[in-house]
N, C-alpha and C positions, 0 to 999 in steps of 0.2 A: 335349678342348678345347684351343684355342690362344689365346694372347694376344700381340698385337703390343705391344712394350714398348721403352722407353728406360730405362737404369739411372738416368737423371737425373730422371725424371718422378715427382713426389710423388703424382700421381694413380694411376700404375701401382703405386707402393708401397702405396697404400691398397688397391687391388684384391688385391695379392699377400698383404698382411697379412690381409685378409678371408678369402682362400682358405686361408691357414694356420690361422687361428682355427677355420675350419669343417672342417678336415681334408681339404681338396680340393687342396692344393698339389701333390700327386703326380699329379694328373689333368690338370694344365695344362702344355702345352708352351709354352716361351718362344720367341717369334719376334722377333729384333731388328728395330728400325725405324730409319729415317733421318729421322724427323720432327724438325723444327727450327722455332723460332718464326717464321722468315720463309720456310720452305720445307716444303711438305707432302710426305709420303712417297707417291710415285707408286704404289708397290705396294699401298698401303692404299685409294686413292681408289675402286676398284671395290667395296670392302667398307664403307668409311666415307667419304662424300663430303667430310668435313672433312679427311681425310688425317692424323688425329691419333691419338696414343696416350693412353690404352689403347683397344684394340679387341679384343673377345673374339669368337672364332669357336667356336660350339658344335659338338658332334659331328655335328649334322644340317646344318651349314653356315650357320646363322643368325648374323648379326653384331650384336653389341651394343656400343654405345660410350657413353662418358661413365662415369666411375667410379661415379657414383650408380646408374646402371642396372645396371652389371656387378655391383656389390656386392649389390644387391637380388636379382638373378638368382641369384648364387652362394648367397645365404642361403636362397632358396626351394628351390634344387636340393638343398641339404644338409639341408633340414628344420630350419634353424638358428633361432636366437633373437636374432640381432644386430639385427633390426628388431622392436621390441616391437609387439604387435598391438593393444593397448588404450591408451586415454588414461589419465592424462596422460603415462605413460612414453613412448609412441610419439612424441608431439609434442615432448617434451623431447629425445629422442634425435635426431629429425630436425632440430630447431632447432640443436642442438649440431653436427650434421654440416654444416649450412649455414654456421654460424660458422667452423668449421674449414676448409671449402672456400673461404670468402671470404678467410680468412687466407692460404691457399695462393695464391689468385689475386693478392692484394696483394703478397705476397713475390715471386712470379714476375714481375709487372708491374714492380716496382722493379728486379729483377735484369735484365730485358730492357732496361729503360731504360739501364742501365749498360753492358751488353755487346752488345746487338743493334743499338741505334740508333747511327748515326754521331755522333761526339762533337759536331760542330757543330749537330746537331739535338736534342740531349738537353734535356729539359724538367725542370729540378730541382724545380719546384713540384709537378709530377705525381708524381715520385719521392717527395718529402716527404709528399704526401697519402697515398700507398700505405703508407709507413712509419708514418704517423699512424694509419691503420686497424689496423695490427698492434699498435701501442701501446695503443689504446683497447680492442681485443679482449682483449689479455692482461690489462689492468686489470679488465675485466668478468669474465673467467674467475677471476682471483684473488679478486674479491669474491664470486663464486658457488661457491667451492670446496666449501663445506659442502652444497650442493644437488646436486653431481654424484654420479652413481651409482658404486657401488664394484664394479660388474661390467661386463664388456665388452658394449657395444652399439655400433651404428654411430656414435653420437655420440662416445663415449669413444675408440673405435678411430680415428676420423677425427682427433680431437684429438691422439692419440698420434703420428699420422703427420706432423702439423704441427710438433710440438715435437721 
């Protein structure tokens, strides 16, 4: 397998941590990408029309993109247990993954506002709203600490990649 990556992408990090936890990291070749917030990677577009990382290419040439899809594929490939199969553990893990991914989205959007948008066009209210999402998410996680599982699943793994 091959994964197009950027060392700066938290979504790639999530996929690589998943592969490591499942014992698959030695089976994945890392392919550097030039993906950037305002410029898609032209080499990726034929495999992923979004031109974004992460993009996983399987041994048979199938392309998977989006960290959620890639992580679930890797889990199934390894016969893993990162995605609980039954309720309520499954829904708790998937909801925590969504929260963690939303936190990553908010952090990246705030960062892009600071570095990718021309200074004259920066929207401070937008940035503040993204940072507020991070604050309320962290507060919710702190309040729910006792309900978090003490073993690795896709939710706790995703959360670890945010923090």
